[in-house]
C-alpha positions as CSV (number, residue, x, y, z in Angstrom):
1,X,6.8,23.5,-27.3
2,X,10.6,21.9,-26.6
3,X,10.9,18.5,-24.5
4,X,13.5,18.7,-22.6
5,X,15.0,15.5,-20.4
6,X,14.0,15.7,-16.6
7,X,14.1,12.1,-15.1
8,X,15.7,8.9,-16.5
9,X,16.1,5.6,-14.7
10,X,17.9,2.9,-16.4
11,X,18.4,-0.4,-15.4
12,X,15.8,-0.4,-12.6
13,X,16.1,-3.8,-10.6
14,X,14.1,-4.3,-7.7
15,X,13.7,-7.8,-5.3
16,X,11.4,-8.5,-3.1
17,X,12.0,-12.4,-0.7
18,X,11.0,-14.8,-3.2
19,X,9.4,-11.6,-5.5
20,X,11.5,-10.2,-8.4
21,X,9.5,-7.1,-8.8
22,X,11.5,-5.2,-11.2
23,X,13.9,-6.3,-13.8
24,X,15.7,-4.2,-16.1
25,X,13.2,-1.6,-16.1
26,X,14.6,1.8,-18.4
27,X,11.5,5.0,-18.0
28,X,11.9,8.5,-19.4
29,X,10.2,11.4,-18.5
30,X,10.4,14.8,-20.3
31,X,8.7,18.7,-19.7
32,X,5.7,19.1,-21.1
33,X,4.7,15.8,-20.6
34,X,1.6,13.5,-19.2
35,X,3.4,10.1,-19.4
36,X,0.9,6.9,-19.0
37,X,2.3,4.2,-16.7
38,X,0.7,1.0,-18.0
39,X,0.5,-3.0,-16.7
40,X,-1.6,-5.5,-15.0
41,X,-1.1,-5.8,-11.5
42,X,2.3,-7.2,-10.2
43,X,3.7,-5.4,-13.4
44,X,5.9,-3.6,-11.4
45,X,4.1,0.2,-11.8
46,X,3.9,1.0,-8.0
47,X,6.9,-0.6,-7.1
48,X,9.0,1.4,-9.9
49,X,6.7,4.8,-8.3
50,X,7.9,3.6,-5.2
51,X,11.9,3.0,-5.7
52,X,12.1,6.7,-7.7
53,X,10.4,8.0,-4.4
54,X,12.7,6.2,-2.1
55,X,10.1,4.1,-0.3
56,X,12.0,1.3,-1.6
57,X,15.8,1.1,-2.0
58,X,17.0,0.0,-5.9
59,X,18.6,-3.4,-6.0
60,X,20.4,-2.2,-9.2
61,X,20.5,0.7,-12.1
62,X,20.6,4.6,-11.8
63,X,18.3,7.0,-11.8
64,X,18.9,10.7,-13.0
65,X,17.2,14.0,-12.5
66,X,18.2,17.0,-14.9
67,X,21.2,15.2,-16.2
68,X,22.3,15.0,-12.1
69,X,22.3,11.0,-10.3
70,X,19.7,10.9,-7.4
71,X,19.0,8.7,-4.7
72,X,15.8,9.4,-2.8
73,X,16.1,7.7,0.6
74,X,12.2,8.9,1.3
75,X,9.2,11.1,-0.2
76,X,10.6,13.9,1.7
77,X,13.6,13.7,0.2
78,X,12.3,13.4,-3.3
79,X,10.6,16.4,-2.9
80,X,14.3,17.9,-2.4
81,X,14.8,17.3,-6.3
82,X,11.8,18.4,-7.1
83,X,9.7,15.0,-7.5
84,X,6.4,15.2,-5.8
85,X,4.0,12.3,-5.5
86,X,-0.1,11.3,-4.9
87,X,-0.5,7.6,-4.0
88,X,-3.2,5.3,-5.1
89,X,-4.3,5.2,-1.2
90,X,-3.9,8.4,0.5
91,X,-1.4,8.8,3.3
92,X,-2.6,11.4,5.0
93,X,-3.0,12.0,8.7
94,X,-6.9,11.9,9.1
95,X,-7.0,13.5,12.8
96,X,-5.3,16.7,11.5
97,X,-6.5,19.4,10.0
98,X,-6.4,19.7,6.1
99,X,-4.1,22.8,6.3
100,X,-2.1,20.7,8.5
101,X,-1.9,17.8,5.9
102,X,-1.2,20.3,3.3
103,X,1.9,22.1,5.1
104,X,3.1,18.7,7.5
105,X,6.7,19.1,7.2
106,X,6.6,22.5,5.4
107,X,5.0,25.2,7.9
108,X,5.9,28.4,8.0
109,X,7.5,29.2,11.1
110,X,8.9,32.4,13.5
111,X,11.4,31.8,16.0
112,X,10.7,28.4,16.0
113,X,6.9,28.7,16.1
114,X,4.5,27.8,13.7
115,X,2.7,30.4,12.2
116,X,-0.8,29.3,11.9
117,X,-2.3,31.9,9.7
118,X,0.3,31.6,6.9
119,X,-0.3,27.7,6.8
120,X,-3.8,28.1,6.5
121,X,-3.6,31.1,3.6
122,X,-1.0,28.9,1.7
123,X,-3.4,25.6,2.3
124,X,-6.1,27.9,0.5
125,X,-4.0,28.5,-2.2
126,X,-2.8,25.0,-2.8
127,X,-7.0,23.9,-3.0
128,X,-7.3,27.1,-5.3
129,X,-5.1,25.8,-7.6
130,X,-7.7,22.5,-8.4
131,X,-10.1,24.9,-8.7
132,X,-12.9,22.4,-7.0
133,X,-16.5,23.3,-7.3
134,X,-16.7,22.3,-3.4
135,X,-15.9,24.7,-0.4
136,X,-12.9,22.9,2.0
137,X,-12.5,24.2,5.1
138,X,-9.1,23.7,5.9
139,X,-9.7,24.1,9.7
140,X,-11.3,21.1,10.1
141,X,-10.5,17.5,10.5
142,X,-9.2,15.7,7.2
143,X,-11.2,12.4,8.7
144,X,-14.3,14.6,8.7
145,X,-14.1,14.6,4.5
146,X,-15.0,11.7,2.1
147,X,-11.9,9.6,0.7
148,X,-12.9,11.7,-2.5
149,X,-12.1,14.8,-0.8
150,X,-9.4,13.4,1.1
151,X,-7.7,12.5,-1.9
152,X,-8.0,16.1,-3.7
153,X,-6.6,17.4,-0.6
154,X,-3.3,15.2,-1.2
155,X,-3.1,16.4,-4.7
156,X,-2.5,20.0,-3.1
157,X,-0.4,19.0,-0.9
158,X,1.4,17.4,-3.9
159,X,1.0,20.6,-5.5
160,X,2.7,23.0,-2.4
161,X,5.8,22.4,-3.7
162,X,8.2,23.7,-6.2
163,X,7.5,20.3,-8.4
164,X,9.1,19.5,-11.9
165,X,7.7,16.0,-11.9
166,X,4.5,14.9,-10.3
167,X,3.5,11.3,-10.1
168,X,-0.2,10.7,-9.9
169,X,-0.5,6.7,-9.1
170,X,-4.4,6.2,-9.3
171,X,-5.8,9.7,-8.7
172,X,-9.0,9.3,-9.5
173,X,-9.8,5.9,-8.6
174,X,-12.4,7.9,-5.5
175,X,-13.9,11.1,-8.0
176,X,-16.8,11.4,-9.7
177,X,-17.0,12.1,-13.2
178,X,-16.7,16.1,-13.1
179,X,-13.9,15.5,-10.3
180,X,-11.8,13.9,-12.9
181,X,-12.7,16.1,-15.5
182,X,-11.5,19.1,-13.1
183,X,-8.1,16.9,-12.1
184,X,-7.0,16.3,-15.8
185,X,-7.6,20.5,-16.8
186,X,-5.5,20.9,-13.7
187,X,-2.9,18.2,-15.3
188,X,-2.8,20.0,-18.7
189,X,-2.3,23.4,-17.3
190,X,0.8,21.9,-15.5
191,X,2.0,20.2,-18.3
192,X,1.8,23.4,-20.5
193,X,4.0,25.4,-17.7
194,X,6.5,22.7,-18.2
195,X,5.9,19.8,-15.7
196,X,6.4,16.6,-16.2
197,X,3.5,14.4,-15.1
198,X,3.6,10.4,-14.5
199,X,0.1,9.1,-14.4
200,X,-0.9,5.9,-12.9
201,X,-4.3,4.5,-14.0
202,X,-6.3,1.6,-14.9
203,X,-8.7,3.6,-16.9
204,X,-8.3,3.1,-20.4
205,X,-10.4,6.2,-21.4
206,X,-8.4,8.7,-19.0
207,X,-5.3,7.5,-20.5
208,X,-6.0,8.5,-24.1
209,X,-7.8,11.9,-23.1
210,X,-4.8,13.3,-21.4
211,X,-1.6,10.9,-22.2
212,X,1.0,11.7,-24.4
213,X,3.2,8.9,-23.9
214,X,2.6,5.2,-22.6
215,X,5.2,3.1,-21.0
216,X,4.0,-0.9,-20.3
217,X,5.3,-3.1,-18.3
218,X,4.3,-6.6,-17.9
219,X,5.6,-9.1,-14.7
220,X,8.0,-6.3,-13.6
221,X,9.5,-5.7,-17.5
222,X,9.7,-3.2,-19.7
223,X,7.7,-4.4,-22.8
224,X,7.9,-0.5,-24.5
225,X,7.6,3.2,-24.5
226,X,4.6,4.8,-27.6
227,X,3.1,7.2,-28.2
228,X,-0.2,7.3,-27.2
229,X,-1.5,8.7,-30.6
230,X,-0.4,5.4,-32.1
231,X,-1.2,2.5,-29.9
232,X,-5.0,1.6,-30.0
233,X,-6.6,0.5,-27.2
234,X,-6.9,-3.2,-28.2
235,X,-2.9,-3.2,-28.9
236,X,-2.7,-1.6,-25.0
237,X,-4.2,-4.1,-23.4
238,X,-2.7,-6.9,-25.6
239,X,0.8,-5.7,-24.7
240,X,-0.2,-5.3,-20.7
241,X,-1.6,-8.9,-20.5
242,X,0.7,-10.5,-22.9
243,X,-2.2,-11.9,-25.2
244,X,-3.3,-11.7,-28.9
245,X,-5.6,-9.8,-30.0
246,X,-7.7,-12.2,-30.5
247,X,-7.3,-13.5,-26.5
248,X,-8.5,-9.6,-25.7
249,X,-11.7,-9.4,-28.1
250,X,-13.2,-12.3,-26.2
251,X,-12.5,-10.8,-23.1
252,X,-15.1,-8.0,-23.9
253,X,-17.5,-10.9,-25.1
254,X,-19.5,-11.0,-21.1
255,X,-22.9,-11.7,-21.6
256,X,-25.2,-11.1,-18.3
257,X,-27.9,-13.5,-17.4
258,X,-31.4,-12.2,-17.1
259,X,-33.4,-12.0,-14.1
260,X,-35.2,-15.2,-14.0
261,X,-38.7,-15.6,-12.5
262,X,-39.1,-17.7,-9.5
263,X,-35.7,-16.7,-7.5
264,X,-36.2,-17.1,-3.9
265,X,-35.8,-13.9,-2.1
266,X,-32.7,-13.9,0.3
267,X,-33.1,-10.5,1.6
268,X,-35.9,-7.8,1.9
269,X,-35.3,-4.3,3.0
270,X,-38.1,-1.7,3.5
271,X,-37.7,1.5,4.7
272,X,-34.6,0.5,5.6
273,X,-32.3,3.9,6.9
274,X,-30.4,5.7,9.1
275,X,-30.4,9.5,10.1
276,X,-27.5,11.3,8.5
277,X,-26.4,8.4,6.6
278,X,-29.0,6.9,4.2
279,X,-33.0,7.8,3.6
280,X,-35.4,4.7,3.8
281,X,-35.0,2.2,1.1
282,X,-36.7,-0.8,-0.1
283,X,-34.8,-3.7,-2.2
284,X,-35.0,-7.6,-2.4
285,X,-31.7,-9.8,-2.8
286,X,-32.4,-12.9,-4.6
287,X,-30.9,-16.2,-4.8
288,X,-28.4,-16.2,-7.8
289,X,-29.2,-12.8,-9.0
290,X,-26.1,-9.9,-9.1
291,X,-28.5,-6.7,-7.6
292,X,-26.2,-3.2,-8.7
293,X,-25.9,-0.1,-7.0
294,X,-25.6,2.7,-9.1
295,X,-24.6,6.4,-8.2
296,X,-22.6,8.9,-8.5
297,X,-20.2,9.6,-5.8
298,X,-21.8,10.4,-2.0
299,X,-25.3,8.7,-3.2
300,X,-25.2,6.2,-0.3
301,X,-24.1,3.1,-2.3
302,X,-21.2,2.4,0.5
303,X,-23.7,3.3,3.1
304,X,-26.6,0.5,2.0
305,X,-23.9,-2.0,2.2
306,X,-23.1,-0.8,5.3
307,X,-26.3,-0.9,6.9
308,X,-26.9,-4.6,5.0
309,X,-23.6,-5.6,6.8
310,X,-24.0,-4.6,10.4
311,X,-20.9,-1.7,10.1
312,X,-24.0,0.2,11.0
313,X,-26.9,-0.2,13.0
314,X,-30.1,1.1,11.0
315,X,-32.5,3.6,13.1
316,X,-35.5,2.9,11.0
317,X,-37.5,0.0,8.6
318,X,-37.2,-3.3,8.8
319,X,-34.7,-6.2,7.3
320,X,-35.7,-9.2,6.7
321,X,-33.7,-12.4,6.1
322,X,-35.5,-15.5,4.9
323,X,-39.0,-13.8,5.6
324,X,-37.7,-13.7,9.4
325,X,-37.0,-10.2,10.8
326,X,-33.2,-9.2,12.2
327,X,-31.5,-6.6,13.1
328,X,-27.7,-6.3,12.4
329,X,-25.7,-3.9,14.4
330,X,-22.7,-5.8,14.0
331,X,-20.8,-7.5,11.2
332,X,-20.3,-11.1,13.4
333,X,-24.2,-11.0,13.2
334,X,-23.9,-10.6,9.7
335,X,-22.0,-13.1,9.0
336,X,-23.7,-15.5,11.3
337,X,-26.2,-15.1,8.9
338,X,-24.2,-15.6,5.9
339,X,-23.0,-12.7,4.6
340,X,-19.6,-11.6,3.2
341,X,-18.1,-7.9,2.1
342,X,-15.7,-7.1,0.6
343,X,-15.2,-2.8,1.9
344,X,-14.6,-0.1,-0.6
345,X,-10.4,0.3,1.1
346,X,-8.9,-2.8,1.4
347,X,-5.7,-1.3,2.7
348,X,-7.6,-0.3,6.1
349,X,-10.6,-2.4,6.0
350,X,-9.6,-5.7,4.0
351,X,-6.4,-7.1,4.2
352,X,-4.2,-7.6,7.4
353,X,-1.0,-6.3,5.6
354,X,1.5,-8.5,7.8
355,X,-0.3,-11.5,8.0
356,X,0.0,-14.2,5.4
357,X,-1.7,-15.0,2.7
358,X,-2.9,-18.0,3.8
359,X,-3.9,-16.1,7.3
360,X,-5.7,-14.0,5.1
361,X,-7.9,-16.2,4.0
362,X,-8.5,-18.2,6.6
363,X,-9.3,-15.2,8.6
364,X,-13.5,-15.0,8.5
365,X,-13.6,-19.1,8.8
366,X,-11.4,-18.7,11.8
367,X,-13.7,-16.2,13.4
368,X,-16.8,-18.3,12.7
369,X,-15.2,-20.9,14.5
370,X,-14.9,-19.2,17.5
371,X,-11.0,-19.1,19.4
372,X,-11.4,-22.6,20.8
373,X,-11.6,-24.3,17.4
374,X,-8.5,-24.2,16.0
375,X,-8.4,-24.8,12.4
376,X,-5.6,-27.6,11.8
377,X,-2.6,-26.1,10.1
378,X,-2.9,-28.8,7.5
379,X,-6.4,-27.8,6.5
380,X,-5.3,-24.4,6.4
381,X,-2.7,-25.1,4.2
382,X,-5.6,-26.9,1.9
383,X,-7.9,-24.1,2.0
384,X,-5.1,-21.3,1.5
385,X,-3.8,-23.8,-1.7
386,X,-7.1,-24.2,-3.1
387,X,-8.2,-20.3,-3.2
388,X,-5.0,-19.7,-4.3
389,X,-5.3,-22.2,-7.2
390,X,-9.2,-21.1,-7.7
391,X,-8.6,-17.6,-8.0
392,X,-5.3,-18.0,-9.9
393,X,-3.8,-15.9,-6.9
394,X,0.0,-15.0,-8.2
395,X,2.4,-15.6,-5.1
396,X,5.3,-17.9,-4.8
397,X,3.7,-19.2,-1.8
398,X,0.7,-19.4,1.0
399,X,2.9,-17.8,3.2
400,X,4.4,-15.0,1.4
401,X,3.1,-12.0,3.7
402,X,-0.2,-10.3,1.6
403,X,1.6,-6.4,2.1
404,X,3.5,-7.9,-0.9
405,X,1.1,-9.2,-3.1
406,X,-0.3,-6.4,-6.2
407,X,-3.4,-5.1,-5.3
408,X,-5.6,-6.9,-7.8
409,X,-4.1,-10.4,-6.1
410,X,-4.8,-8.8,-2.3
411,X,-8.3,-7.8,-3.9
412,X,-8.7,-11.6,-5.0
413,X,-6.9,-13.0,-1.3
414,X,-10.3,-11.1,0.2
415,X,-12.9,-12.4,-2.2
416,X,-11.4,-16.2,-0.9
417,X,-11.4,-15.4,2.9
418,X,-15.2,-14.7,2.4
419,X,-16.0,-17.6,-0.2
420,X,-14.2,-20.0,2.2
421,X,-16.9,-19.5,4.5
422,X,-19.5,-20.4,1.9
423,X,-21.4,-16.8,2.1
424,X,-25.7,-16.7,0.9
425,X,-25.2,-13.0,0.4
426,X,-21.7,-11.3,-0.6
427,X,-21.4,-7.7,-0.9
428,X,-18.9,-6.3,-3.5
429,X,-18.1,-2.8,-2.4
430,X,-15.9,-1.7,-5.6
431,X,-14.3,-4.6,-6.2
432,X,-12.2,-3.9,-9.6
433,X,-11.2,-0.5,-7.9
434,X,-7.5,-0.2,-8.6
435,X,-6.9,-3.4,-10.5
436,X,-5.9,-4.0,-14.5
437,X,-8.2,-5.2,-16.8
438,X,-6.7,-8.9,-16.5
439,X,-7.9,-9.2,-12.7
440,X,-10.9,-7.5,-13.5
441,X,-12.1,-9.9,-15.6
442,X,-11.0,-12.7,-14.0
443,X,-13.3,-10.9,-10.6
444,X,-16.3,-10.2,-13.2
445,X,-16.2,-13.9,-14.5
446,X,-16.1,-15.0,-10.9
447,X,-18.8,-12.5,-9.9
448,X,-21.4,-14.7,-12.9
449,X,-19.8,-18.1,-11.9
450,X,-20.9,-17.6,-8.0
451,X,-24.2,-15.9,-9.1
452,X,-24.7,-19.1,-11.7
453,X,-24.5,-21.3,-8.1
454,X,-26.9,-19.5,-6.6
455,X,-24.9,-16.9,-5.1
456,X,-27.0,-13.5,-4.1
457,X,-24.7,-10.9,-4.9
458,X,-25.1,-7.0,-3.8
459,X,-22.5,-5.0,-7.0
460,X,-21.6,-1.7,-6.0
461,X,-19.0,0.4,-8.7
462,X,-18.3,3.6,-9.6
463,X,-17.8,2.7,-12.8
464,X,-21.4,2.0,-14.7
465,X,-20.3,-0.1,-17.4
466,X,-19.3,-2.7,-14.9
467,X,-22.5,-2.2,-12.8
468,X,-24.5,-2.4,-16.0
469,X,-22.0,-5.6,-17.5
470,X,-22.5,-7.8,-14.3
471,X,-26.3,-6.7,-13.0
472,X,-29.5,-8.1,-13.6
473,X,-31.4,-5.2,-11.6
474,X,-29.9,-2.1,-10.3
475,X,-31.0,0.3,-7.7
476,X,-30.6,3.8,-8.3
477,X,-29.0,6.0,-5.9
478,X,-28.7,9.9,-5.5
479,X,-28.2,12.4,-2.6
480,X,-28.7,9.2,-0.2
481,X,-31.7,8.0,-1.2
482,X,-33.6,5.2,-3.9
483,X,-34.7,7.5,-7.1
484,X,-35.5,4.2,-9.5
485,X,-34.8,0.4,-10.0
486,X,-34.2,-0.7,-13.8
487,X,-34.5,-4.3,-14.6
488,X,-34.6,-6.1,-18.6
489,X,-33.7,-4.0,-21.0
490,X,-33.7,-0.8,-18.8
491,X,-30.2,-2.1,-17.7
492,X,-28.0,0.3,-19.6
493,X,-25.5,3.3,-18.9
494,X,-28.0,5.7,-20.8
495,X,-31.0,4.9,-18.5
496,X,-29.4,4.9,-14.9
497,X,-27.6,8.5,-16.3
498,X,-31.1,9.4,-17.7
499,X,-32.6,8.8,-14.2
500,X,-30.0,10.2,-12.0
501,X,-30.2,13.7,-14.2
502,X,-34.0,13.6,-14.4
503,X,-35.3,12.6,-11.7
504,X,-36.4,15.9,-9.6
505,X,-36.9,16.6,-6.0
506,X,-40.8,16.1,-6.1
507,X,-40.9,12.9,-7.5
508,X,-38.5,11.3,-5.3
509,X,-39.2,7.2,-4.6
510,X,-40.5,7.1,-0.9
């Protein structure tokens, strides 16, 4: 099939206060092509996408679509040029229905009135193109659905326009394997029809499964464009990180410590549950140990974390801390017990985007001290600088707004916030979601360092290899219920999958 150039970006520059996000970046997209855009967090991937779609104005360079110069001023304006985008974190309106979100701004009208039947029919047709295995009611409010389903609605909205260029920024971050497979099938079909697809992801396996071409950015600059079939995985990682191959190989040598007998139990849950959220569950958490939670999407992983941190209150069972029964019905109570939690969605429940790095880091410490005991400015500066250095947070200043950082560095800021209060138990819900391989390695190294210092850690990840690599024990969940627990040599991806697939309804643990 012939490939024609759809989009060219030449010499793109973009500056933020104190940060040069893009410097003389080139990018070319052709028809019948899935083009992966790769790089560490802070490399400039999302910034390049936002320049292309008019979220940010470019500070230099040119953009051409079908050989005509364009300068989109907004994502809606970009759609006029047949460029449609699904961002990493879903930007839809939760209190509107699924149909309203898919057709928002493009509703069928008659004499100025919205034709709701046609809107619902269009929404159903857009969802049908995704060929989902789960039924989605277009009349239901979007907030009634999980993040994964909201992601699919966002993709359906993107496909509801006559797009020639489809940009997918981390589209599989909230999808399970089956849903990701469906998305890849859709991407291949769209490619066959002549669409050009820009695919931004941190999952290397996915890049090689569907991509024809790979462009690598590093530190806001272009490293190069490569045919996917001619770029071995380790070479890709090396180019992304700016390291030699031998250094990259060292990152993959991750030894996980074994559980030692005699560890002090920090938390014990017995028959802990919440109606409609999580069936009664038993587990223990020990000092100096990482307990992993493994299961498919919707298995109850985040629900378990929310009960443990008091985000949701349990309505059955008991929770004991140091042998004393406690009732957690608020995060404030959990914090007083020495608990910290990095949430699944850093954008909405993690960072405070319009505060500085320093202010975000000292947030939990100030909350613990109370409003009458203000942290002195010199002390706040000292705390922020120490964690910026210890966690290698890439920023020109502690006073930089946290929203201007890359996703991986934002994640480190949230971790620093909790480390500043010296927690006994740290809950990490998807700590490496949407971050690059380098930042991921740093966070995993930090997890093992904290474990070695005696901290109890609850690790939740949709990537089984990450759970296996970092955990000493693993609780396996399915359908919001515990179905197994693995230790020692049983801690493996194959064993987890076997437990999930083979456990019968009658054989569930109680």
